[in-house]
TIMAR-492816 format. One record per atom (N, C-alpha, C, O): residue in one letter; y, x, z. Coordinates in steps of 0.05 Angstrom, whole numbers, plus 5000, padded with zeros to 4 digits. Atoms other than C-alpha are relative to their C-alpha. Layout:
BEGIN
aYXZ/...
END
This chain:
BEGIN
m502749965008/m395557894602/m499549834975/m500349604973/t500650145025/t393157704532/t497149905001/t495649965020/f502850105001/f386757354512/f498050234996/f495850225006/k501749765004/k383958024489/k499550145026/k497350235032/d500349874973/d385358324558/d498149845017/d496449955031/l501750184984/l382057724591/l497050034991/l495250055008/e502749975010/e375957784546/e498850265008/e496450285016/f501049744993/f375358524560/f499350025029/f497250135036/v500549994971/v375758434636/v497449845006/v495849935022/l502450164995/l370457884634/l497550144990/l495450135004/e502349855010/e365858314592/e499250235019/e496950275025/l500549784981/l366658904639/l498849905027/l497450055040/s500950114975/s365258454698/s497249884999/s496149785019/g502750105002/g358558234671/g499749714995/g497649595001/v500150295005/v360257524652/v498549964973/v499050104954/m501550055024/m355457234600/m501849914978/m503849784982/r498450065024/r358057144529/r500749704998/r503049644991/k499450295002/k357456384529/k502149915021/k503749745016/d498150064979/d361356364594/d502850114994/d504850005001/i497549885009/i366656834566/i501449814980/i503849764982/d498850185020/d367656364507/d501149755013/d503249655005/y499150234985/y368255774555/y502650065014/y504549905013/i497649934985/i373456134598/i502350054981/i504649974987/l497849965019/l377456344536/l501049734990/l503449694987/d499150275009/d377555614511/d501549865023/d503549735018/f498650124976/f379455384582/f502850125003/f504749975009/s497449874997/s385155894583/s501949924977/s504349914981/r498350085023/r387655684514/r501249725006/r503449664998/q499050274994/q388254964540/q501950005024/q503849855025/n498650004974/n390955124610/n501950235004/n503350245025/g498449764996/g394455784600/g498450215016/g496450145028/i501449784986/i392456454630/i501150005029/i503050155035/d499350014972/d393056284704/d497650125015/d495450015015/k502249854987/k388956784745/k498549835021/k496149855023/d501350164979/d387656294802/d498249784988/d496049744997/l501650215014/l385255734755/l497550124988/l495350014989/i502349875012/i380756224718/i498050085021/i495650055017/d501849924978/d377856494783/d498649765012/d496349775019/d501350254990/d376655784808/d497849914981/d495749824989/e502050085020/e373055624743/e497650195000/e495350094998/l502249814998/l368956264749/l498349945025/l495849975024/n501550074976/n367056064820/n498249764996/n495949755005/k501650245006/k364655384795/k497550074983/k495549944985/m502249915017/m360255754745/m498150205014/m496150285003/g501849834984/g357256194800/g500850295000/g499350465010/y499149725000/y361256834789/y501950055023/y503049865035/e498049924980/e365557214839/e502849964988/e503249934964/r497250005009/r373157184836/r500650274988/r500550475002/i499749745014/i374557724785/i502950084997/i503650315002/l497349935007/l381857684767/l501950055023/l503850205021/e498149964978/e385057644835/e499950285011/e501950385022/n500249734990/n382458334854/n500250214978/n500750444983/e500149805022/e382058654785/e502750094991/e503150334985/f497549935012/f389158634762/f502350005020/f502549845038/e497549994987/e395758834791/e502049864982/e501649874957/d498050125018/d401858454766/d501850214987/d503250164968/s498349795011/s405259124753/s498450204985/s496650344996/w501249795016/w402959564697/w502150214993/w501850354973/d497849815006/d409359974700/d499150285006/d497250335020/d500649714996/d409360724698/d501250115025/d501050355030/e498749904976/e413060764764/e498150125020/e498950295036/d502049904982/d406660914801/d498450244989/d496750345002/d501549785012/d404261454754/d500650265015/d502850315024/d499649744988/d403162134784/d500750224980/d501250454987/y499449815021/y404462464718/y502950004993/y504149794991/g497249975008/g411262724699/g500349984969/g498349944955/h499450015029/h414462744631/h498850254987/h499050474998/v501249785015/v410863174580/v501750054976/v502249864960/e498449945023/e415063534530/e498450184981/e497350394990/k501549835019/k411663804468/k501850224990/k504250194985/i498549775009/i413764484446/i499650024970/i497450024959/r500149995029/r415464524373/r499050284992/r499850485003/s501049745010/s411865064335/s502350144986/s504050024974/r497849845011/r416265624313/r499650024970/r497550094960/s500049985029/s417965614240/s499850304993/s501150475005/k500449725009/k415766254205/k501650034974/k501349894954/f498449935024/f420566554156/f499050274990/f497750425004/s500849745011/s419467144111/s501150235016/s499950445016/e498749794984/e424067544157/e498150085023/e498250305033/d501749954977/d418867484212/d497750194994/d496550315012/y502249835008/y413767884172/y500950284993/y499250444985/d499049735007/d418168494159/d499450205021/d500150445018/
END
């Protein structure tokens, strides 16, 4: 998780901007540790956001979608118009 990801999740979860800035500064000093951030959010009166929000796996192994192959458009030659 990057700082941008963390900021995005906090914004979506309804955390106030001044609290987001505090959490980002806290994370820059202590690293992005989900448990520490959730503990800090609890101290500020918020629910634990990160422990339930993110899975550790963002791999495509759980996708229900298969491989998509694009079909190349057929080249048109002058012979095709005869």
